[in-house]
Gaussian input, Z-matrix of N, CA and C with variables (Angstrom, degrees):
# hf/3-21g

backbone

0 1
 N
 C     1     B1
 C     2     B2     1     A1
 N     3     B3     2     A2     1     D1
 C     4     B4     3     A3     2     D2
 C     5     B5     4     A4     3     D3
 N     6     B6     5     A5     4     D4
 C     7     B7     6     A6     5     D5
 C     8     B8     7     A7     6     D6
 N     9     B9     8     A8     7     D7
 C    10    B10     9     A9     8     D8
 C    11    B11    10    A10     9     D9
 N    12    B12    11    A11    10    D10
 C    13    B13    12    A12    11    D11
 C    14    B14    13    A13    12    D12
 N    15    B15    14    A14    13    D13
 C    16    B16    15    A15    14    D14
 C    17    B17    16    A16    15    D15
 N    18    B18    17    A17    16    D16
 C    19    B19    18    A18    17    D17
 C    20    B20    19    A19    18    D18
 N    21    B21    20    A20    19    D19
 C    22    B22    21    A21    20    D20
 C    23    B23    22    A22    21    D21
 N    24    B24    23    A23    22    D22
 C    25    B25    24    A24    23    D23
 C    26    B26    25    A25    24    D24
 N    27    B27    26    A26    25    D25
 C    28    B28    27    A27    26    D26
 C    29    B29    28    A28    27    D27
 N    30    B30    29    A29    28    D28
 C    31    B31    30    A30    29    D29
 C    32    B32    31    A31    30    D30
 N    33    B33    32    A32    31    D31
 C    34    B34    33    A33    32    D32
 C    35    B35    34    A34    33    D33
 N    36    B36    35    A35    34    D34
 C    37    B37    36    A36    35    D35
 C    38    B38    37    A37    36    D36
 N    39    B39    38    A38    37    D37
 C    40    B40    39    A39    38    D38
 C    41    B41    40    A40    39    D39
 N    42    B42    41    A41    40    D40
 C    43    B43    42    A42    41    D41
 C    44    B44    43    A43    42    D42
 N    45    B45    44    A44    43    D43
 C    46    B46    45    A45    44    D44
 C    47    B47    46    A46    45    D45
 N    48    B48    47    A47    46    D46
 C    49    B49    48    A48    47    D47
 C    50    B50    49    A49    48    D48
 N    51    B51    50    A50    49    D49
 C    52    B52    51    A51    50    D50
 C    53    B53    52    A52    51    D51
 N    54    B54    53    A53    52    D52
 C    55    B55    54    A54    53    D53
 C    56    B56    55    A55    54    D54
 N    57    B57    56    A56    55    D55
 C    58    B58    57    A57    56    D56
 C    59    B59    58    A58    57    D57
 N    60    B60    59    A59    58    D58
 C    61    B61    60    A60    59    D59
 C    62    B62    61    A61    60    D60
 N    63    B63    62    A62    61    D61
 C    64    B64    63    A63    62    D62
 C    65    B65    64    A64    63    D63
 N    66    B66    65    A65    64    D64
 C    67    B67    66    A66    65    D65
 C    68    B68    67    A67    66    D66
 N    69    B69    68    A68    67    D67
 C    70    B70    69    A69    68    D68
 C    71    B71    70    A70    69    D69
 N    72    B72    71    A71    70    D70
 C    73    B73    72    A72    71    D71
 C    74    B74    73    A73    72    D72
 N    75    B75    74    A74    73    D73
 C    76    B76    75    A75    74    D74
 C    77    B77    76    A76    75    D75
 N    78    B78    77    A77    76    D76
 C    79    B79    78    A78    77    D77
 C    80    B80    79    A79    78    D78
 N    81    B81    80    A80    79    D79
 C    82    B82    81    A81    80    D80
 C    83    B83    82    A82    81    D81
 N    84    B84    83    A83    82    D82
 C    85    B85    84    A84    83    D83
 C    86    B86    85    A85    84    D84
 N    87    B87    86    A86    85    D85
 C    88    B88    87    A87    86    D86
 C    89    B89    88    A88    87    D87
 N    90    B90    89    A89    88    D88
 C    91    B91    90    A90    89    D89
 C    92    B92    91    A91    90    D90
 N    93    B93    92    A92    91    D91
 C    94    B94    93    A93    92    D92
 C    95    B95    94    A94    93    D93
 N    96    B96    95    A95    94    D94
 C    97    B97    96    A96    95    D95
 C    98    B98    97    A97    96    D96
 N    99    B99    98    A98    97    D97
 C   100   B100    99    A99    98    D98
 C   101   B101   100   A100    99    D99
 N   102   B102   101   A101   100   D100
 C   103   B103   102   A102   101   D101
 C   104   B104   103   A103   102   D102
 N   105   B105   104   A104   103   D103
 C   106   B106   105   A105   104   D104
 C   107   B107   106   A106   105   D105
 N   108   B108   107   A107   106   D106
 C   109   B109   108   A108   107   D107
 C   110   B110   109   A109   108   D108
 N   111   B111   110   A110   109   D109
 C   112   B112   111   A111   110   D110
 C   113   B113   112   A112   111   D111
 N   114   B114   113   A113   112   D112
 C   115   B115   114   A114   113   D113
 C   116   B116   115   A115   114   D114
 N   117   B117   116   A116   115   D115
 C   118   B118   117   A117   116   D116
 C   119   B119   118   A118   117   D117
 N   120   B120   119   A119   118   D118
 C   121   B121   120   A120   119   D119
 C   122   B122   121   A121   120   D120
 N   123   B123   122   A122   121   D121
 C   124   B124   123   A123   122   D122
 C   125   B125   124   A124   123   D123
 N   126   B126   125   A125   124   D124
 C   127   B127   126   A126   125   D125
 C   128   B128   127   A127   126   D126
 N   129   B129   128   A128   127   D127
 C   130   B130   129   A129   128   D128
 C   131   B131   130   A130   129   D129
 N   132   B132   131   A131   130   D130
 C   133   B133   132   A132   131   D131
 C   134   B134   133   A133   132   D132
 N   135   B135   134   A134   133   D133
 C   136   B136   135   A135   134   D134
 C   137   B137   136   A136   135   D135
 N   138   B138   137   A137   136   D136
 C   139   B139   138   A138   137   D137
 C   140   B140   139   A139   138   D138
 N   141   B141   140   A140   139   D139
 C   142   B142   141   A141   140   D140
 C   143   B143   142   A142   141   D141
 N   144   B144   143   A143   142   D142
 C   145   B145   144   A144   143   D143
 C   146   B146   145   A145   144   D144
 N   147   B147   146   A146   145   D145
 C   148   B148   147   A147   146   D146
 C   149   B149   148   A148   147   D147
 N   150   B150   149   A149   148   D148
 C   151   B151   150   A150   149   D149
 C   152   B152   151   A151   150   D150
 N   153   B153   152   A152   151   D151
 C   154   B154   153   A153   152   D152
 C   155   B155   154   A154   153   D153
 N   156   B156   155   A155   154   D154
 C   157   B157   156   A156   155   D155
 C   158   B158   157   A157   156   D156
 N   159   B159   158   A158   157   D157
 C   160   B160   159   A159   158   D158
 C   161   B161   160   A160   159   D159
 N   162   B162   161   A161   160   D160
 C   163   B163   162   A162   161   D161
 C   164   B164   163   A163   162   D162
 N   165   B165   164   A164   163   D163
 C   166   B166   165   A165   164   D164
 C   167   B167   166   A166   165   D165
 N   168   B168   167   A167   166   D166
 C   169   B169   168   A168   167   D167
 C   170   B170   169   A169   168   D168
 N   171   B171   170   A170   169   D169
 C   172   B172   171   A171   170   D170
 C   173   B173   172   A172   171   D171
 N   174   B174   173   A173   172   D172
 C   175   B175   174   A174   173   D173
 C   176   B176   175   A175   174   D174
 N   177   B177   176   A176   175   D175
 C   178   B178   177   A177   176   D176
 C   179   B179   178   A178   177   D177
 N   180   B180   179   A179   178   D178
 C   181   B181   180   A180   179   D179
 C   182   B182   181   A181   180   D180
 N   183   B183   182   A182   181   D181
 C   184   B184   183   A183   182   D182
 C   185   B185   184   A184   183   D183
 N   186   B186   185   A185   184   D184
 C   187   B187   186   A186   185   D185
 C   188   B188   187   A187   186   D186
 N   189   B189   188   A188   187   D187
 C   190   B190   189   A189   188   D188
 C   191   B191   190   A190   189   D189
 N   192   B192   191   A191   190   D190
 C   193   B193   192   A192   191   D191
 C   194   B194   193   A193   192   D192
 N   195   B195   194   A194   193   D193
 C   196   B196   195   A195   194   D194
 C   197   B197   196   A196   195   D195
 N   198   B198   197   A197   196   D196
 C   199   B199   198   A198   197   D197
 C   200   B200   199   A199   198   D198
 N   201   B201   200   A200   199   D199
 C   202   B202   201   A201   200   D200
 C   203   B203   202   A202   201   D201
 N   204   B204   203   A203   202   D202
 C   205   B205   204   A204   203   D203
 C   206   B206   205   A205   204   D204
 N   207   B207   206   A206   205   D205
 C   208   B208   207   A207   206   D206
 C   209   B209   208   A208   207   D207

   B1=1.4321
   B2=1.5237
   B3=1.3315
   B4=1.4624
   B5=1.5172
   B6=1.3020
   B7=1.4520
   B8=1.5139
   B9=1.3281
   B10=1.4607
   B11=1.5249
   B12=1.3204
   B13=1.4509
   B14=1.5216
   B15=1.3275
   B16=1.4546
   B17=1.5272
   B18=1.3100
   B19=1.4689
   B20=1.5273
   B21=1.3182
   B22=1.4710
   B23=1.5293
   B24=1.3066
   B25=1.4689
   B26=1.5303
   B27=1.3245
   B28=1.4604
   B29=1.5259
   B30=1.3087
   B31=1.4671
   B32=1.5334
   B33=1.3168
   B34=1.4674
   B35=1.5285
   B36=1.3297
   B37=1.4683
   B38=1.5260
   B39=1.3293
   B40=1.4668
   B41=1.5279
   B42=1.3118
   B43=1.4580
   B44=1.5265
   B45=1.3402
   B46=1.4676
   B47=1.5247
   B48=1.3246
   B49=1.4642
   B50=1.5296
   B51=1.3170
   B52=1.4593
   B53=1.5166
   B54=1.3151
   B55=1.4623
   B56=1.5157
   B57=1.3341
   B58=1.4653
   B59=1.5222
   B60=1.3386
   B61=1.4631
   B62=1.5272
   B63=1.3087
   B64=1.4613
   B65=1.5311
   B66=1.3263
   B67=1.4619
   B68=1.5257
   B69=1.3185
   B70=1.4686
   B71=1.5220
   B72=1.3245
   B73=1.4677
   B74=1.5189
   B75=1.3233
   B76=1.4609
   B77=1.5250
   B78=1.3080
   B79=1.4721
   B80=1.5166
   B81=1.3295
   B82=1.4627
   B83=1.5238
   B84=1.3104
   B85=1.4602
   B86=1.5277
   B87=1.3171
   B88=1.4606
   B89=1.5274
   B90=1.3144
   B91=1.4663
   B92=1.5214
   B93=1.3391
   B94=1.4737
   B95=1.5229
   B96=1.3238
   B97=1.4634
   B98=1.5220
   B99=1.3244
   B100=1.4564
   B101=1.5216
   B102=1.3181
   B103=1.4652
   B104=1.5198
   B105=1.3259
   B106=1.4639
   B107=1.5262
   B108=1.3108
   B109=1.4668
   B110=1.5267
   B111=1.3146
   B112=1.4705
   B113=1.5200
   B114=1.3317
   B115=1.4663
   B116=1.5226
   B117=1.3179
   B118=1.4660
   B119=1.5193
   B120=1.3268
   B121=1.4622
   B122=1.5260
   B123=1.3297
   B124=1.4660
   B125=1.5159
   B126=1.3261
   B127=1.4593
   B128=1.5225
   B129=1.3135
   B130=1.4637
   B131=1.5251
   B132=1.3126
   B133=1.4574
   B134=1.5252
   B135=1.3273
   B136=1.4625
   B137=1.5250
   B138=1.3097
   B139=1.4640
   B140=1.5193
   B141=1.3225
   B142=1.4639
   B143=1.5258
   B144=1.3267
   B145=1.4685
   B146=1.5265
   B147=1.3365
   B148=1.4614
   B149=1.5156
   B150=1.3173
   B151=1.4612
   B152=1.5191
   B153=1.3314
   B154=1.4556
   B155=1.5268
   B156=1.3190
   B157=1.4755
   B158=1.5292
   B159=1.3209
   B160=1.4626
   B161=1.5234
   B162=1.3066
   B163=1.4507
   B164=1.5266
   B165=1.3267
   B166=1.4614
   B167=1.5280
   B168=1.3352
   B169=1.4660
   B170=1.5245
   B171=1.3137
   B172=1.4583
   B173=1.5334
   B174=1.3270
   B175=1.4657
   B176=1.5211
   B177=1.3223
   B178=1.4698
   B179=1.5239
   B180=1.3269
   B181=1.4619
   B182=1.5324
   B183=1.3188
   B184=1.4598
   B185=1.5195
   B186=1.3277
   B187=1.4616
   B188=1.5297
   B189=1.3290
   B190=1.4671
   B191=1.5254
   B192=1.3120
   B193=1.4600
   B194=1.5213
   B195=1.3261
   B196=1.4585
   B197=1.5095
   B198=1.3114
   B199=1.4769
   B200=1.5107
   B201=1.3396
   B202=1.4623
   B203=1.5131
   B204=1.3186
   B205=1.4697
   B206=1.5102
   B207=1.3519
   B208=1.4673
   B209=1.5059
   A1=108.70
   A2=116.26
   A3=123.05
   A4=109.73
   A5=116.27
   A6=122.42
   A7=108.60
   A8=116.90
   A9=121.06
   A10=108.52
   A11=115.54
   A12=121.27
   A13=108.35
   A14=116.19
   A15=121.47
   A16=108.31
   A17=115.28
   A18=118.92
   A19=109.72
   A20=114.94
   A21=120.28
   A22=110.58
   A23=116.11
   A24=120.95
   A25=110.78
   A26=117.33
   A27=121.36
   A28=110.32
   A29=117.05
   A30=121.04
   A31=109.98
   A32=117.22
   A33=121.19
   A34=111.08
   A35=116.70
   A36=120.50
   A37=110.78
   A38=116.51
   A39=120.37
   A40=111.65
   A41=116.32
   A42=120.49
   A43=110.81
   A44=116.55
   A45=119.90
   A46=111.38
   A47=116.90
   A48=121.29
   A49=112.88
   A50=117.02
   A51=120.33
   A52=114.81
   A53=117.85
   A54=118.32
   A55=110.13
   A56=117.20
   A57=121.03
   A58=112.85
   A59=116.85
   A60=120.48
   A61=109.71
   A62=115.37
   A63=119.96
   A64=109.16
   A65=115.47
   A66=119.15
   A67=110.07
   A68=117.79
   A69=120.89
   A70=111.15
   A71=116.85
   A72=120.27
   A73=110.97
   A74=116.78
   A75=121.25
   A76=111.05
   A77=116.76
   A78=120.67
   A79=110.30
   A80=117.50
   A81=121.52
   A82=110.65
   A83=117.18
   A84=121.53
   A85=111.24
   A86=117.08
   A87=120.79
   A88=111.47
   A89=117.15
   A90=120.93
   A91=110.40
   A92=116.64
   A93=120.22
   A94=111.02
   A95=116.98
   A96=120.29
   A97=110.74
   A98=116.97
   A99=121.07
   A100=110.60
   A101=116.90
   A102=121.14
   A103=109.72
   A104=116.83
   A105=120.88
   A106=110.98
   A107=117.50
   A108=121.39
   A109=110.45
   A110=116.95
   A111=120.46
   A112=111.40
   A113=117.09
   A114=120.69
   A115=110.03
   A116=117.00
   A117=121.04
   A118=111.35
   A119=116.66
   A120=120.66
   A121=110.67
   A122=117.01
   A123=120.33
   A124=111.37
   A125=116.98
   A126=120.60
   A127=110.24
   A128=117.51
   A129=120.58
   A130=110.60
   A131=116.69
   A132=121.32
   A133=110.72
   A134=116.31
   A135=120.88
   A136=111.46
   A137=117.26
   A138=120.55
   A139=110.90
   A140=116.40
   A141=120.22
   A142=112.05
   A143=116.93
   A144=120.13
   A145=112.88
   A146=117.22
   A147=120.63
   A148=113.75
   A149=118.68
   A150=122.36
   A151=112.91
   A152=117.73
   A153=119.85
   A154=114.05
   A155=119.20
   A156=120.86
   A157=110.88
   A158=116.05
   A159=120.53
   A160=110.98
   A161=116.97
   A162=120.61
   A163=111.81
   A164=117.82
   A165=120.54
   A166=110.12
   A167=116.60
   A168=120.55
   A169=110.38
   A170=116.32
   A171=121.15
   A172=110.29
   A173=116.73
   A174=119.92
   A175=111.52
   A176=117.83
   A177=120.47
   A178=110.62
   A179=116.64
   A180=120.51
   A181=110.92
   A182=116.47
   A183=120.32
   A184=109.77
   A185=116.62
   A186=120.93
   A187=110.98
   A188=116.70
   A189=120.08
   A190=110.22
   A191=116.34
   A192=121.50
   A193=112.52
   A194=116.35
   A195=120.31
   A196=112.31
   A197=116.56
   A198=122.22
   A199=111.32
   A200=114.98
   A201=121.07
   A202=107.64
   A203=115.81
   A204=119.58
   A205=109.95
   A206=115.78
   A207=121.37
   A208=110.79
   D1=140.82
   D2=-179.58
   D3=-124.37
   D4=155.77
   D5=176.03
   D6=-106.61
   D7=134.42
   D8=175.98
   D9=-123.37
   D10=157.07
   D11=177.47
   D12=-112.29
   D13=130.09
   D14=177.27
   D15=-131.99
   D16=160.06
   D17=179.47
   D18=-69.59
   D19=159.84
   D20=177.68
   D21=-59.51
   D22=-38.54
   D23=-179.45
   D24=-62.17
   D25=-46.34
   D26=178.97
   D27=-65.81
   D28=-39.58
   D29=177.72
   D30=-58.45
   D31=-46.51
   D32=-179.63
   D33=-61.65
   D34=-41.61
   D35=178.72
   D36=-63.10
   D37=-45.86
   D38=178.71
   D39=-63.82
   D40=-40.59
   D41=-179.92
   D42=-61.23
   D43=-39.40
   D44=177.97
   D45=-68.98
   D46=-38.17
   D47=-178.81
   D48=-70.32
   D49=-35.83
   D50=-168.42
   D51=-72.69
   D52=-28.59
   D53=-177.43
   D54=57.59
   D55=-122.66
   D56=-178.44
   D57=-92.69
   D58=-1.32
   D59=178.40
   D60=-79.12
   D61=164.29
   D62=175.26
   D63=-78.12
   D64=163.29
   D65=175.54
   D66=-61.65
   D67=-39.75
   D68=179.51
   D69=-61.29
   D70=-44.60
   D71=178.62
   D72=-62.35
   D73=-40.81
   D74=-179.09
   D75=-65.58
   D76=-46.31
   D77=179.32
   D78=-63.52
   D79=-43.47
   D80=178.65
   D81=-60.44
   D82=-42.83
   D83=178.70
   D84=-62.17
   D85=-42.80
   D86=178.34
   D87=-63.73
   D88=-40.05
   D89=178.14
   D90=-64.79
   D91=-46.22
   D92=179.64
   D93=-59.68
   D94=-44.08
   D95=179.33
   D96=-61.41
   D97=-40.75
   D98=-179.82
   D99=-64.87
   D100=-44.81
   D101=179.50
   D102=-62.71
   D103=-45.38
   D104=-179.51
   D105=-61.47
   D106=-41.89
   D107=179.37
   D108=-62.71
   D109=-42.84
   D110=179.28
   D111=-64.68
   D112=-39.92
   D113=178.03
   D114=-62.67
   D115=-44.92
   D116=178.74
   D117=-59.43
   D118=-40.33
   D119=178.79
   D120=-66.11
   D121=-39.88
   D122=178.20
   D123=-64.69
   D124=-42.56
   D125=179.55
   D126=-63.99
   D127=-43.36
   D128=177.82
   D129=-59.78
   D130=-40.40
   D131=178.44
   D132=-66.81
   D133=-41.60
   D134=-179.04
   D135=-66.20
   D136=-32.97
   D137=178.48
   D138=-60.95
   D139=-33.16
   D140=178.97
   D141=-72.96
   D142=-23.51
   D143=-177.53
   D144=-102.22
   D145=-10.32
   D146=179.92
   D147=88.99
   D148=9.78
   D149=-179.14
   D150=-103.69
   D151=23.37
   D152=-172.66
   D153=-64.88
   D154=-32.55
   D155=-179.02
   D156=-62.73
   D157=-47.90
   D158=179.62
   D159=-64.53
   D160=-41.74
   D161=-179.42
   D162=-68.41
   D163=-35.15
   D164=175.96
   D165=-63.39
   D166=-39.96
   D167=177.87
   D168=-62.82
   D169=-45.94
   D170=179.73
   D171=-63.98
   D172=-42.02
   D173=-178.70
   D174=-63.48
   D175=-34.58
   D176=176.65
   D177=-63.27
   D178=-39.43
   D179=177.60
   D180=-66.07
   D181=-40.72
   D182=178.29
   D183=-62.99
   D184=-45.79
   D185=179.78
   D186=-59.15
   D187=-42.23
   D188=178.01
   D189=-60.09
   D190=-42.40
   D191=-178.97
   D192=-64.62
   D193=-32.46
   D194=179.50
   D195=-99.99
   D196=3.47
   D197=-178.67
   D198=53.52
   D199=43.49
   D200=177.51
   D201=-88.81
   D202=136.35
   D203=179.49
   D204=-65.82
   D205=139.31
   D206=177.76
   D207=-83.40

């Protein structure tokens, strides 16, 4: 376990977002959503260039690394 310092403003935003979840769960969820959104954007871009198969393979590896649900 590690301790981090955040501003009061960010703390208040996280506290509102987390509901009954822990801060760690909330932060992890936000990170996963961000990673998933970026992967989706990359795949959409790759579809325009014809490289979607390779990018889908890479995105699966990224998802595994971040333990993002497929």
